[in-house]
Biotite code that builds the C-alpha atoms (Angstrom):
import biotite.structure as struc

atoms = struc.array([
    struc.Atom([41.904, 98.980, 31.501], chain_id="A", res_id=1, res_name="UNK", atom_name="CA", element="C"),
    struc.Atom([44.581, 96.287, 32.165], chain_id="A", res_id=2, res_name="UNK", atom_name="CA", element="C"),
    struc.Atom([43.339, 92.705, 32.267], chain_id="A", res_id=3, res_name="UNK", atom_name="CA", element="C"),
    struc.Atom([43.410, 91.396, 35.862], chain_id="A", res_id=4, res_name="UNK", atom_name="CA", element="C"),
    struc.Atom([45.031, 88.223, 34.756], chain_id="A", res_id=5, res_name="UNK", atom_name="CA", element="C"),
    struc.Atom([47.835, 90.100, 32.825], chain_id="A", res_id=6, res_name="UNK", atom_name="CA", element="C"),
    struc.Atom([48.442, 92.269, 35.852], chain_id="A", res_id=7, res_name="UNK", atom_name="CA", element="C"),
    struc.Atom([48.785, 89.257, 38.055], chain_id="A", res_id=8, res_name="UNK", atom_name="CA", element="C"),
    struc.Atom([51.249, 87.651, 35.683], chain_id="A", res_id=9, res_name="UNK", atom_name="CA", element="C"),
    struc.Atom([53.217, 90.809, 35.604], chain_id="A", res_id=10, res_name="UNK", atom_name="CA", element="C"),
    struc.Atom([53.559, 90.728, 39.404], chain_id="A", res_id=11, res_name="UNK", atom_name="CA", element="C"),
    struc.Atom([54.636, 87.089, 39.182], chain_id="A", res_id=12, res_name="UNK", atom_name="CA", element="C"),
    struc.Atom([57.402, 87.811, 36.571], chain_id="A", res_id=13, res_name="UNK", atom_name="CA", element="C"),
    struc.Atom([58.433, 90.948, 38.561], chain_id="A", res_id=14, res_name="UNK", atom_name="CA", element="C"),
    struc.Atom([58.813, 88.855, 41.623], chain_id="A", res_id=15, res_name="UNK", atom_name="CA", element="C"),
    struc.Atom([60.757, 86.150, 39.953], chain_id="A", res_id=16, res_name="UNK", atom_name="CA", element="C"),
    struc.Atom([63.224, 88.706, 38.459], chain_id="A", res_id=17, res_name="UNK", atom_name="CA", element="C"),
    struc.Atom([65.012, 88.839, 41.786], chain_id="A", res_id=18, res_name="UNK", atom_name="CA", element="C"),
    struc.Atom([67.626, 86.293, 42.633], chain_id="A", res_id=19, res_name="UNK", atom_name="CA", element="C"),
    struc.Atom([66.932, 86.497, 46.546], chain_id="A", res_id=20, res_name="UNK", atom_name="CA", element="C"),
    struc.Atom([63.225, 86.018, 45.950], chain_id="A", res_id=21, res_name="UNK", atom_name="CA", element="C"),
    struc.Atom([63.856, 82.971, 43.767], chain_id="A", res_id=22, res_name="UNK", atom_name="CA", element="C"),
    struc.Atom([66.011, 81.592, 46.545], chain_id="A", res_id=23, res_name="UNK", atom_name="CA", element="C"),
    struc.Atom([63.268, 82.351, 49.095], chain_id="A", res_id=24, res_name="UNK", atom_name="CA", element="C"),
    struc.Atom([60.760, 80.465, 46.984], chain_id="A", res_id=25, res_name="UNK", atom_name="CA", element="C"),
    struc.Atom([63.139, 77.453, 46.809], chain_id="A", res_id=26, res_name="UNK", atom_name="CA", element="C"),
    struc.Atom([63.420, 77.378, 50.515], chain_id="A", res_id=27, res_name="UNK", atom_name="CA", element="C"),
    struc.Atom([59.644, 77.531, 51.183], chain_id="A", res_id=28, res_name="UNK", atom_name="CA", element="C"),
    struc.Atom([58.923, 75.005, 48.459], chain_id="A", res_id=29, res_name="UNK", atom_name="CA", element="C"),
    struc.Atom([60.546, 72.380, 50.657], chain_id="A", res_id=30, res_name="UNK", atom_name="CA", element="C"),
    struc.Atom([58.814, 73.367, 53.805], chain_id="A", res_id=31, res_name="UNK", atom_name="CA", element="C"),
    struc.Atom([57.106, 76.285, 55.417], chain_id="A", res_id=32, res_name="UNK", atom_name="CA", element="C"),
    struc.Atom([59.437, 78.766, 57.126], chain_id="A", res_id=33, res_name="UNK", atom_name="CA", element="C"),
    struc.Atom([59.118, 81.886, 59.177], chain_id="A", res_id=34, res_name="UNK", atom_name="CA", element="C"),
    struc.Atom([60.444, 85.145, 57.960], chain_id="A", res_id=35, res_name="UNK", atom_name="CA", element="C"),
    struc.Atom([63.048, 85.096, 60.692], chain_id="A", res_id=36, res_name="UNK", atom_name="CA", element="C"),
    struc.Atom([64.213, 81.678, 59.601], chain_id="A", res_id=37, res_name="UNK", atom_name="CA", element="C"),
    struc.Atom([64.488, 82.936, 55.961], chain_id="A", res_id=38, res_name="UNK", atom_name="CA", element="C"),
    struc.Atom([66.537, 86.024, 57.065], chain_id="A", res_id=39, res_name="UNK", atom_name="CA", element="C"),
    struc.Atom([69.173, 83.779, 58.640], chain_id="A", res_id=40, res_name="UNK", atom_name="CA", element="C"),
    struc.Atom([69.981, 82.341, 55.251], chain_id="A", res_id=41, res_name="UNK", atom_name="CA", element="C"),
    struc.Atom([70.795, 85.724, 53.611], chain_id="A", res_id=42, res_name="UNK", atom_name="CA", element="C"),
    struc.Atom([73.351, 88.394, 54.106], chain_id="A", res_id=43, res_name="UNK", atom_name="CA", element="C"),
    struc.Atom([70.646, 91.079, 54.473], chain_id="A", res_id=44, res_name="UNK", atom_name="CA", element="C"),
    struc.Atom([68.679, 92.485, 57.240], chain_id="A", res_id=45, res_name="UNK", atom_name="CA", element="C"),
    struc.Atom([65.331, 90.958, 58.487], chain_id="A", res_id=46, res_name="UNK", atom_name="CA", element="C"),
    struc.Atom([63.632, 94.210, 57.202], chain_id="A", res_id=47, res_name="UNK", atom_name="CA", element="C"),
    struc.Atom([65.054, 93.598, 53.706], chain_id="A", res_id=48, res_name="UNK", atom_name="CA", element="C"),
    struc.Atom([63.997, 89.884, 53.688], chain_id="A", res_id=49, res_name="UNK", atom_name="CA", element="C"),
    struc.Atom([60.521, 91.127, 54.818], chain_id="A", res_id=50, res_name="UNK", atom_name="CA", element="C"),
    struc.Atom([60.235, 93.344, 51.913], chain_id="A", res_id=51, res_name="UNK", atom_name="CA", element="C"),
    struc.Atom([61.079, 90.536, 49.514], chain_id="A", res_id=52, res_name="UNK", atom_name="CA", element="C"),
    struc.Atom([58.569, 88.345, 51.198], chain_id="A", res_id=53, res_name="UNK", atom_name="CA", element="C"),
    struc.Atom([55.861, 91.045, 50.727], chain_id="A", res_id=54, res_name="UNK", atom_name="CA", element="C"),
    struc.Atom([56.647, 91.149, 46.985], chain_id="A", res_id=55, res_name="UNK", atom_name="CA", element="C"),
    struc.Atom([56.202, 87.429, 46.797], chain_id="A", res_id=56, res_name="UNK", atom_name="CA", element="C"),
    struc.Atom([52.997, 87.651, 48.784], chain_id="A", res_id=57, res_name="UNK", atom_name="CA", element="C"),
    struc.Atom([51.771, 90.430, 46.413], chain_id="A", res_id=58, res_name="UNK", atom_name="CA", element="C"),
    struc.Atom([52.391, 88.126, 43.545], chain_id="A", res_id=59, res_name="UNK", atom_name="CA", element="C"),
    struc.Atom([50.524, 85.422, 45.452], chain_id="A", res_id=60, res_name="UNK", atom_name="CA", element="C"),
    struc.Atom([53.729, 83.216, 45.246], chain_id="A", res_id=61, res_name="UNK", atom_name="CA", element="C"),
    struc.Atom([53.748, 82.893, 49.029], chain_id="A", res_id=62, res_name="UNK", atom_name="CA", element="C"),
    struc.Atom([50.737, 82.039, 51.086], chain_id="A", res_id=63, res_name="UNK", atom_name="CA", element="C"),
    struc.Atom([51.342, 83.675, 54.447], chain_id="A", res_id=64, res_name="UNK", atom_name="CA", element="C"),
    struc.Atom([50.034, 82.282, 57.829], chain_id="A", res_id=65, res_name="UNK", atom_name="CA", element="C"),
    struc.Atom([50.254, 84.198, 61.059], chain_id="A", res_id=66, res_name="UNK", atom_name="CA", element="C"),
    struc.Atom([50.392, 82.214, 64.186], chain_id="A", res_id=67, res_name="UNK", atom_name="CA", element="C"),
    struc.Atom([50.869, 84.600, 67.151], chain_id="A", res_id=68, res_name="UNK", atom_name="CA", element="C"),
    struc.Atom([53.940, 86.479, 66.344], chain_id="A", res_id=69, res_name="UNK", atom_name="CA", element="C"),
    struc.Atom([55.296, 84.028, 63.836], chain_id="A", res_id=70, res_name="UNK", atom_name="CA", element="C"),
    struc.Atom([54.817, 84.761, 60.098], chain_id="A", res_id=71, res_name="UNK", atom_name="CA", element="C"),
    struc.Atom([54.930, 81.618, 58.236], chain_id="A", res_id=72, res_name="UNK", atom_name="CA", element="C"),
    struc.Atom([55.641, 81.354, 54.501], chain_id="A", res_id=73, res_name="UNK", atom_name="CA", element="C"),
    struc.Atom([54.787, 78.576, 52.156], chain_id="A", res_id=74, res_name="UNK", atom_name="CA", element="C"),
    struc.Atom([54.942, 78.244, 48.401], chain_id="A", res_id=75, res_name="UNK", atom_name="CA", element="C"),
    struc.Atom([51.650, 78.686, 46.419], chain_id="A", res_id=76, res_name="UNK", atom_name="CA", element="C"),
    struc.Atom([52.399, 76.898, 43.125], chain_id="A", res_id=77, res_name="UNK", atom_name="CA", element="C"),
    struc.Atom([49.228, 78.217, 41.298], chain_id="A", res_id=78, res_name="UNK", atom_name="CA", element="C"),
    struc.Atom([50.738, 81.438, 39.890], chain_id="A", res_id=79, res_name="UNK", atom_name="CA", element="C"),
    struc.Atom([53.769, 79.483, 38.749], chain_id="A", res_id=80, res_name="UNK", atom_name="CA", element="C"),
    struc.Atom([51.506, 77.290, 36.631], chain_id="A", res_id=81, res_name="UNK", atom_name="CA", element="C"),
    struc.Atom([49.984, 80.460, 35.045], chain_id="A", res_id=82, res_name="UNK", atom_name="CA", element="C"),
    struc.Atom([53.544, 81.860, 34.363], chain_id="A", res_id=83, res_name="UNK", atom_name="CA", element="C"),
    struc.Atom([54.555, 78.450, 32.890], chain_id="A", res_id=84, res_name="UNK", atom_name="CA", element="C"),
    struc.Atom([51.505, 78.432, 30.559], chain_id="A", res_id=85, res_name="UNK", atom_name="CA", element="C"),
    struc.Atom([52.338, 81.905, 29.374], chain_id="A", res_id=86, res_name="UNK", atom_name="CA", element="C"),
    struc.Atom([56.063, 80.871, 28.589], chain_id="A", res_id=87, res_name="UNK", atom_name="CA", element="C"),
    struc.Atom([54.889, 77.769, 26.795], chain_id="A", res_id=88, res_name="UNK", atom_name="CA", element="C"),
    struc.Atom([52.527, 79.951, 24.689], chain_id="A", res_id=89, res_name="UNK", atom_name="CA", element="C"),
    struc.Atom([55.258, 82.377, 23.741], chain_id="A", res_id=90, res_name="UNK", atom_name="CA", element="C"),
    struc.Atom([57.702, 79.452, 23.035], chain_id="A", res_id=91, res_name="UNK", atom_name="CA", element="C"),
    struc.Atom([55.186, 77.997, 20.673], chain_id="A", res_id=92, res_name="UNK", atom_name="CA", element="C"),
    struc.Atom([54.514, 81.193, 18.956], chain_id="A", res_id=93, res_name="UNK", atom_name="CA", element="C"),
    struc.Atom([58.192, 82.105, 18.517], chain_id="A", res_id=94, res_name="UNK", atom_name="CA", element="C"),
    struc.Atom([59.108, 78.501, 17.590], chain_id="A", res_id=95, res_name="UNK", atom_name="CA", element="C"),
    struc.Atom([56.864, 78.815, 14.540], chain_id="A", res_id=96, res_name="UNK", atom_name="CA", element="C"),
    struc.Atom([58.038, 82.384, 13.816], chain_id="A", res_id=97, res_name="UNK", atom_name="CA", element="C"),
    struc.Atom([61.678, 81.469, 13.889], chain_id="A", res_id=98, res_name="UNK", atom_name="CA", element="C"),
    struc.Atom([61.354, 78.496, 11.582], chain_id="A", res_id=99, res_name="UNK", atom_name="CA", element="C"),
    struc.Atom([59.474, 80.506, 9.077], chain_id="A", res_id=100, res_name="UNK", atom_name="CA", element="C"),
    struc.Atom([62.482, 81.955, 7.237], chain_id="A", res_id=101, res_name="UNK", atom_name="CA", element="C"),
    struc.Atom([64.209, 78.515, 7.174], chain_id="A", res_id=102, res_name="UNK", atom_name="CA", element="C"),
    struc.Atom([61.038, 76.992, 5.611], chain_id="A", res_id=103, res_name="UNK", atom_name="CA", element="C"),
    struc.Atom([61.075, 79.838, 2.910], chain_id="A", res_id=104, res_name="UNK", atom_name="CA", element="C"),
    struc.Atom([64.683, 79.306, 2.149], chain_id="A", res_id=105, res_name="UNK", atom_name="CA", element="C"),
    struc.Atom([64.434, 75.529, 1.925], chain_id="A", res_id=106, res_name="UNK", atom_name="CA", element="C"),
    struc.Atom([61.224, 75.673, -0.124], chain_id="A", res_id=107, res_name="UNK", atom_name="CA", element="C"),
    struc.Atom([59.192, 73.847, 2.507], chain_id="A", res_id=108, res_name="UNK", atom_name="CA", element="C"),
    struc.Atom([55.619, 74.916, 1.964], chain_id="A", res_id=109, res_name="UNK", atom_name="CA", element="C"),
    struc.Atom([54.066, 72.786, 4.690], chain_id="A", res_id=110, res_name="UNK", atom_name="CA", element="C"),
    struc.Atom([52.158, 74.701, 7.433], chain_id="A", res_id=111, res_name="UNK", atom_name="CA", element="C"),
    struc.Atom([52.870, 72.099, 10.022], chain_id="A", res_id=112, res_name="UNK", atom_name="CA", element="C"),
    struc.Atom([53.900, 73.783, 13.324], chain_id="A", res_id=113, res_name="UNK", atom_name="CA", element="C"),
    struc.Atom([57.192, 72.632, 14.970], chain_id="A", res_id=114, res_name="UNK", atom_name="CA", element="C"),
    struc.Atom([56.264, 70.729, 18.193], chain_id="A", res_id=115, res_name="UNK", atom_name="CA", element="C"),
    struc.Atom([57.354, 72.352, 21.448], chain_id="A", res_id=116, res_name="UNK", atom_name="CA", element="C"),
    struc.Atom([59.427, 70.330, 23.690], chain_id="A", res_id=117, res_name="UNK", atom_name="CA", element="C"),
    struc.Atom([58.623, 70.536, 27.411], chain_id="A", res_id=118, res_name="UNK", atom_name="CA", element="C"),
    struc.Atom([60.860, 69.801, 30.338], chain_id="A", res_id=119, res_name="UNK", atom_name="CA", element="C"),
    struc.Atom([59.508, 67.085, 32.624], chain_id="A", res_id=120, res_name="UNK", atom_name="CA", element="C"),
])
């Protein structure tokens, strides 16, 4: 059985793999927008933008609000925090793995891990 948290993280990374979806997230991060407003920013049909929005909603990156006939979208940052934590974990692991051969070749026997630099 696949861990629910891992499956959610897979959906986030799958959603982020698309350039139009990343641009949609940039736009709704600044202010909430309707799907119709979003579609005016792209050279694609309203139906195509709606499909991208559904993928982002499935990944819980967009929190939808429906007011009458308007479908509003706003960014939900929580899944991005989980994705960032996963990336930081991988960076820390691979940072220590990649410095291993260098330590061996230079005779460095310390087991101190290389600190991970984070963007601010």
